[in-house]
N, C-alpha and C positions, 0 to 999 in steps of 0.2 A: 445177320440181317439182309437179306437180299432184296434184290430191288426187282419190281416185275414188271416196271414199266421201262422198256428200251429205247430211247431216242435213235432215228436214224440218223446219218452221218449230213442229212442232207435238212433236216429240222434243224440244225445247230447255228448259232447267228455267231459267222468267226468275224475276227478281223478282216480278212480277206474283203468280206461282204463288207465292210464299211467306207463311205469315203474320208479319207484322213485332212489330205492337207487343204491347204488355204486353195491353191491350185487346180483342184479337184473341183472343188464348189464353183472357181471361178469357171470353169471351162463350160459346166453345165447353166453356169446363170448367165454367160456372153453369148451361148448358142443354142438354145436347147430345140430339139424336134417338137417337143410336144408341151403345150403347158395344161395341165389337167387343173378345173376350178369347183371347188365346192363352197357352202355357204363360209365356210372357215380357215378352211384349209386351201394351199393351192401344191402345184409339185410341178417340178421341173422335171421333164424326161430327156435323155438323150444316149444314145447309144454308145458301147464303151468297145475298148479292144479286149476285153477279159473275157474270159470265159461263164463269168456269171454275173448275176445282176448284182449292184452296190446302192446301200443307201447313206442318205446323209440329211442332218438336219439342222434348219436356220429356226429358231425359235427364239424369239429376243424377248426381252426384260419389258420394254414398250409396249408389246398385246399382250403379253404373260408374265404381270409383274411378281408372282411367287414362286419360288424355286421347286417347291413342293408340286406346283400343277404343269411348271414346266418340264419337271423330272418327268410326272405321271404320262403327258403325251409324248414323249419320247418313248416310254414304256412301252406305251401301245402301239406306234408306230414300228417299233424292233420287233414288238413279238407278230403284227398282224405280217410283217414280211417277213420273219421267219417261217411264216408256215406256208406263204405263198409265193416265196422266191425259188422253187422249182417250178411254178409256172410262168416265172417271167424271162424275157432273154437276155439275153447283153445289154442290161441299162444301168445307166447311172439315174439315180431318182433322188432330188433335193426337196422334202420339204419342206412348207412355211406356216409361218401362220397370218391368215388376210385380216381378220378382226378378230378381236377377245372373244375367250370361250368360255366366259364367265356362265352366260346363260344356256350354256351345252351339258348334257349330262354325258354320264361315260359311254352309257350303250349309242347315242349319238353320234359322240365324236369316233366310236368303231365304227360304227357303220359308214362314214365320211373317208375312213381312211378305206376300208376296206373299197367302196364304190371306186374311188380311184386307183386302185392294184385291178380290180374290175377292168375298167377301162385300159391299163396297160397291156391286160392279160389281152384283150383283142386285137392290137395292133402288132 
C-alpha cells in the first residue's frame, strides 16, 4: 500500500516548534512585543533566538471547562500553525482564551486563529 501524499519537512509540527517549559511561557507573557486580539482568542508574540517560530497554548478550564473542547482548540491552533509556520519568522507565540467559546462554531474559531497568524505574518 503506497502513500501518494507526501508531506514536506516544513509541513510537520515538531517538538522544536513547541514552547515546552514554564520559563519559555513566562518570557513571552512578561515581555511580549505584540498582543493580538480577536473576540475569543488572544496571542502574545515575541521574537526568539531560534531559527523557527514556536507556539504554545494556555487554555484554561475556567474558560473552556471540558477537556474535549480544550483539546479541539489546541488541535486547531497546532494545525493552522503547522500550515503557516513556513511564513512566520522566528517568533514565540502563545495563545490564550479571552472568553468562552461555547457560542463559536469550528469555522469561526479557525477564522480567528488564521486572522491572528495573518497579523503576525504582516510584521
